[in-house]
C-alpha positions as CSV (number, residue, x, y, z in Angstrom):
1,X,17.4,-39.5,-112.3
2,X,14.7,-37.8,-113.8
3,X,12.4,-39.7,-116.2
4,X,13.7,-43.2,-115.1
5,X,11.1,-45.7,-114.3
6,X,10.2,-48.5,-112.8
7,X,8.8,-51.1,-114.7
8,X,8.5,-55.2,-114.6
9,X,11.5,-55.8,-116.9
10,X,14.0,-53.4,-114.7
11,X,15.1,-50.3,-114.0
12,X,16.3,-48.6,-117.7
13,X,19.9,-47.6,-117.8
14,X,20.2,-45.2,-120.5
15,X,23.9,-43.4,-121.9
16,X,24.5,-40.4,-120.4
17,X,24.7,-38.5,-123.0
18,X,22.5,-39.3,-126.4
19,X,20.1,-41.5,-123.3
20,X,19.9,-44.7,-125.7
21,X,18.5,-47.5,-123.7
22,X,21.4,-49.6,-123.2
23,X,20.2,-52.3,-120.1
24,X,17.9,-53.1,-117.4
25,X,18.4,-52.9,-114.0
26,X,17.2,-56.0,-112.5
27,X,18.2,-57.0,-109.1
28,X,21.6,-56.9,-108.5
29,X,22.2,-57.3,-111.6
30,X,22.0,-55.8,-115.5
31,X,20.4,-57.1,-118.2
32,X,22.9,-57.6,-120.4
33,X,25.5,-58.1,-118.7
34,X,28.4,-55.7,-118.3
35,X,30.9,-58.0,-119.8
36,X,28.1,-57.8,-123.3
37,X,28.0,-54.1,-122.6
38,X,31.8,-53.4,-123.4
39,X,32.0,-55.9,-125.7
40,X,29.7,-53.9,-128.2
41,X,31.0,-50.9,-127.3
42,X,29.2,-49.6,-124.3
43,X,32.0,-48.0,-121.8
44,X,31.3,-47.6,-118.1
45,X,31.8,-44.5,-116.1
46,X,32.4,-44.8,-111.9
47,X,29.7,-42.5,-110.1
48,X,28.3,-41.6,-113.8
49,X,27.0,-45.0,-115.1
50,X,27.5,-46.2,-118.8
51,X,28.3,-44.1,-122.2
52,X,26.9,-46.6,-125.2
53,X,29.5,-46.2,-127.5
54,X,33.3,-43.6,-126.4
55,X,31.9,-41.3,-129.1
56,X,29.0,-40.1,-126.6
57,X,31.9,-39.9,-123.6
58,X,33.7,-37.8,-126.1
59,X,30.6,-35.6,-126.7
60,X,30.0,-36.1,-123.4
61,X,34.4,-34.3,-122.0
62,X,33.1,-31.6,-125.0
63,X,30.2,-30.4,-123.9
64,X,31.1,-30.8,-120.1
65,X,34.7,-29.6,-120.1
66,X,35.6,-32.8,-118.2
67,X,38.2,-35.6,-118.7
68,X,36.3,-39.0,-117.4
69,X,38.5,-42.4,-116.5
70,X,36.5,-45.6,-118.0
71,X,35.8,-47.6,-115.4
72,X,37.0,-52.0,-115.8
73,X,34.1,-54.6,-115.9
74,X,34.8,-56.4,-114.0
75,X,35.2,-53.5,-111.2
76,X,31.2,-53.0,-112.4
77,X,30.4,-56.4,-112.1
78,X,32.1,-56.6,-108.2
79,X,30.0,-53.7,-107.5
80,X,26.3,-55.6,-108.8
81,X,27.2,-58.4,-107.2
């Protein structure tokens, strides 16, 4: 992705719409964990990435005229393991 830099704290994980920093990707895991991200309202989308909130999902769908299906956090954890 353009503008992403790997740092000593991992690769940044940003909201796909507003670019708010959500987490860091460290080796084969996210920090904080996907379970924590979804507990505070973040939404994972298969083959797209993370959104910080349902509002950003709605804005993304409206802007790009698409309908997205949220991914269960368990599937995200299984893929990262």
